[in-house]
N, C-alpha and C positions, 0 to 999 in steps of 0.2 A: 405304822407308816414310816417307811424309810426316807431319809433325807438325802437327796441326790443333788450334786452340783454338776450342771451340764456346761462345760466350758466350750466356747465356740471361737475359733480363731479365723483370721481373715483369708479365706479361700472361697472359690466359686462354689465349692461343695457345702457351704454354710446353709444353703436352703434345705439340704437334705436333713439337717439337724432338726428342722421343724417336725419331721415325721418321727424321728427318734424321741423328741420331747413328747409328742402325742402318745407314743407307745408307753413311755414311762409314767406319764400322768394318768392315763386311762387304766393302768395296772395298779393304781393306788398309791404311787409314790409322790412325795412332795418334792418338786424340782425347782431349784433356783438356777436360772440361766445367767452365766457370767461370760459375756462376749468381750472380745478385744475391740478397740476402736476401729480397727480395720474390718472386723466382722460386721460392724454396723453399716458399713458401706454396701454390704450384700443383703442383709436382713435387718430392718430397723427395730429399735427398742420396743415400739408399740406391739409389734408382732410377737416378740418373746413374752412380753407382759400379758398379752391377751391369752396366749396359749398356756402359760404357766400359772397365771394368777398371782405372780410374785413380782416385786419391783426388780428393775434391771439397772445395773450400774457397771461402769468399766474402770473407774478410778478409785483410789483409796481414800479420797477426800469427800466422798458422798456418804451421808448418814454417819458422820464421824463418831458420835457418841456410842453407836452400836459396835464400833471397831470391826467392820465387816471383813477387812483383809485378814483378820485373825479368826473371827468367830465362824465364818463360813467353812473354813477348813477344819476347825476344831469340832464342829457339830455334824459334819457330813458323814454319812455311812458309805458313800461312794462318790468319787469324782470321775466323770467321763469327759474327755476332751475330743470332740468330733465336729468338724475336722481339726486335726492337729497339723499345722503347717510346719515346714522346715524351721522357720524362725521360732515358733513356739517350742518345738522339741529342743532346739539349741538353748533357749532360755531356761527350760525346765532342767536340762541336763547340767547346766552350769550354775543353777541356783539364783538366776536373776529374778528380781521382784519389782518390776517397774510399772505394774498395773494390778488391778484387782485379781485377775485370773492367775497370774504367776505368783502373786502373794498367797493366794489360796492354796496353790500347789505346794508351797513351802510349809504351810501350817497343817496340811492334811496328814492325819495319821491313819486314815482309812485306805482301802484299796483304791488305786488309780489306774484307769484304763485310757490309753491313748489310741485313737483311730486316725492314723496319718492319711493325708491327701495332698498330693503335690505332683509336679511333673516328674517323669521317670528319671531324668538326669539329676534332679535334686534329691530324689530318694536314694539313688545309687551313689551319690557323692560320698567320698570317704568321711567327710565331716559329719554328715547325717548318719552314716552307719555307726560311727563312734558314739554319737549322741544317743542313738537307739540302744546300742549295747550298754552304755552307762545306765540308762533308765531301767533296762531289764535287769541288770546286775543289782540294782537297788530294790528290785521287787515289783516295779511297775509292769503292767501288762501292755505291751505295744503290739497292736494287731497289724499283721502284714497287710498292706494295701492291696486292693483288687487290681486286676488287669482289665483294661477297657478304654473307652473313649475319654479323653481328657479335655482340657480347655482348647478351643480352636479345632484344628484338624489333627492334633496329636492323639496317638493311642499308645498304650503301654501300661506298665505297672505304676501305680500311683493314684488310682481311682479310689474314692471312699467306698468301703464295703457297704452293702445294703443295710439301711437302718434297722431292719428286722433282725439281721444277723448280729449287729452290734448290740441290739437290745437283748438278744438271747444270751450273749456273754455277760452283759450287765446283770441280767436276772440271776444267772448262776452265781455271780460274785455276791449279790445281795442275799441270796439264800444261804450263804456261808458254805457252799459246796465246792469251793475252789480256793487254791492258794497258788502262788507263783513257784511251786516246788519243781516244775519242769523247766524253769528259766535256764537258758544256756544250753538246753538240749535240742538236738535236731532229730525229729522222729518222722518215720515214713509209715503211712497207713494206706492199705489197699482196700477197695470197697467195690461192691457191685458184682455182676456176673458177666463173664466173657461170652462172646458169641463166635462160633466157628462157621464161616460161610460154607454153604453147600452148593448154592448157585446164586445168581444175582438177586434173588428175592427171598431165599430161605437160609436159615442158619440153625445150628444146634446150640442151645443155651440152657439156662436154668432160671429159677424164680427169684434169685437174690435181688432185693430192692436197693441194697447199699445203705440202709438206715443204720445198721450197727457200725459199719465202717465210718460213716459220717459222724456218728456219735463219738467215736474215738477221736476223730480229728477235731471236732468242736471242743471236746473236753481238754484236749492237749493244748489248743490255742488259749483257752481260758486259764490254763495253769502255767502259761508263759512259754511254751515250747515253740520252736520254729517247726512248722508242719508241712511236709510234702504229702499231698493226698493224690493217690493214683486211682482214678475212678473208671470203672468199666461199665458203660451203658447204664448210667444212673440218671433218673429223672427227678432229681431233688435240687432245691436251691443251693447255690454254691455257698459253703460255709465261709464266714468272714475270717480273714487272716491266714488262709492256707495258700500254698503254691499248688495249684490244681493241674494235674496231668491227666488228660483223657485218653483212654485206650479202648480198643474194640475186642481183639482176639486175645487168646492166651499168649501167643507169641509176642504181641504188642505189650502185654502186661509184664512178661518176662524181661523184655528189653528195658522197660521203664524201671522195674525193680532193681535189676543189676546195675543200671546207671546211677541209681540213687543210693545203693547199698554202701558205697565207700564213705559217705558223709553222715550216715545215720548212726545215732546212738542207740536207737531202738527201732524195730520194724514190727508192725502189727499186720498180719496177713488175714484181714477180715473179708477179702474178696473171695468169690467162689469161681475159681478157674474151671473151665470145662476139662474133664479128665480125658476126653477123646475128641478127635476132629476127623472129618471125612478124609479118606486117603487121597481122594481126587476132588478138585473143584470143577464144577461144570460151568463152562463159559456162558452157556445159555440155559434158560429156565428148563428144568427137567419136566417133560410132558408125561401125561398119563399114557399108558400103552393102550393099543387098540382093544385088547382083551380085558382091560381093567386091572391087570396084575400090577403089583407095586414093584418098583425097581429095587434091586439089591443095593445095600449101602455098606461099603467096607470102611471100617474105622481104624485109626491108629492112635496110639497113646500120646498125650501131650506131656511135656516136661513137668516135673514137680518143682515149682518155683520156690516154695518154702524150703524144700530139701536142698536145692542148689544154694540158696542164701545161707542155710545152716552150715553147709560144707565150707563156705567162704567166711564164716563168722569171725570177726576180729575179737581180740581180748577186750572185755568190757562191754561189748555190744550185746543187747538183749533182744531175743527173737520171740515173738508171740505168734503161734500158729493156731489154726482153727480146725476142729473136726465136727463137721455137720453129718450126723449119722441117723439112719432110720431104725437101727437095732444095735444091740450090744455096744452102746455108745461109749461107755467108759473103757471097755476092753480095746475097742478100736482106737479110741483117743490115746490110750497109753502106748499102743504100738506106733501110732503116728508121731507121738512126742519123741520117741527114740529115733525113728526113721528120719525125721526132719531136723534132728539135733537142736530142737527148740528149748528155750528155757521154761516156757509156759505154753500150754495148749488149752484153748477154750473149747469145751465139749458141749454140744447141745443136740437134742433130738429134733429132727426137722420132718416136715411133711406138708401136704397140701394145706392143712389147717393149722400148721405150727410155724411160728417164727417169721416166715417169709412175709414181708410187708407189714408186720405187726410193729407196735411201738414198744413192746416189752419182750423180754427174753428170759429163759430159764437155763442157766449154764452151771457147769462145774469146771473149775480151773485146776488142771493137773500141773505140777511143777517137776522139773528134772531132778530136784532135790528130794523127791518123794512126797511132797505135800499135796493135799487135796483141799480145795476151797469150794464149797457149794454156796453159790450166791442166791439161789432161789429165784422165783419170778420177780422181776423188777423192771422199770423202764430201761431202755437200751443205753441212755446216757448215764444211768446209775451203774450199769454193768461196766461201761467204759471207765468210769472213775475208779471202780473197785479194781479193775485190772491194771490201770495206771499205778495204783497204790502198790500192787504186787511187783510191777516193773521197778518202781523206786526201791523196794526191798531188795531186788536182785542187784541193782546198781550198788547198793550199800554193801551187799555181801561180796561182790566182786572186788571192792576196794578195801575190804577189811584185811 
């Protein structure tokens, strides 16, 4: 049984921490809730005690013989602060310890995850940005807040991510499957399948679910990276902590990738762009002909987005391409590795009953250095972690 400290600071999103607490306790973890005094104005101590089965205190002078302001941090396997207000982040970054939660943060030697929630202006203020950068530099995982409705009529970036997504990151950390080894890095991940409009009701597309790309994004967040996720027609819950850019067509995907390329330390092209698009778009729905014959369809080739990014690759930037093949997978993957000027290419065999929509994948990763890494069949999130390990190796090689 893992010991988790759930810190709750004083924001309107404190009520959402009740759901996070439920997910943690129902998965078998012992959770001690440590709210701030301000947090208790939103959710009272009896609620936290009833849901956790543990006592709740905010100050360092409660239960003094047990020295909770030291013991909680020393014995915890994980500390999660959700929501983390601008005030709490500032105190944590500067080492203040004026209550039980901030004291616990100073004594914790386990992983610490902060899930910020505040108004957009507060999140974007240079003081908050500096505090977040400080915490990340020290190895804490600070999840990017979500975009959406805030307190009152305001909307923007600063919303607490969905508790289930915060829990997913906490679960990874507790399983020992992550470290903050991507801290300070900005990565761009593409996911899903593009759609090429044929007429107002039809399109050309593919079966990509986006699960592998989302696994890359989730793994990168849990390992401390800043993540831009470019998603094409994906019907999956938004991963916590990513900057999400939604696109439809291959042209849209290309524009988003090229816009993000300049700031990316690594780019993972897990999306499945359509190779072709209709030469002409019909403004009205194409009707069946009187004799029942099918209309002819002329196709043109879409741009190769990964190859364009490869041609523009900066020194030190790592590019990961994908090769989804139905035959001769390794030979085709090796050719694409060269064509796209990628550092790594993830090769897998696909088909109606393979990969698409599944939770696992069976891939071989080819490197521009001549390396071959067969990962075998494993969950897609494990594939993502293994490839991020290879990306880290490439960064090390580029700086040697």
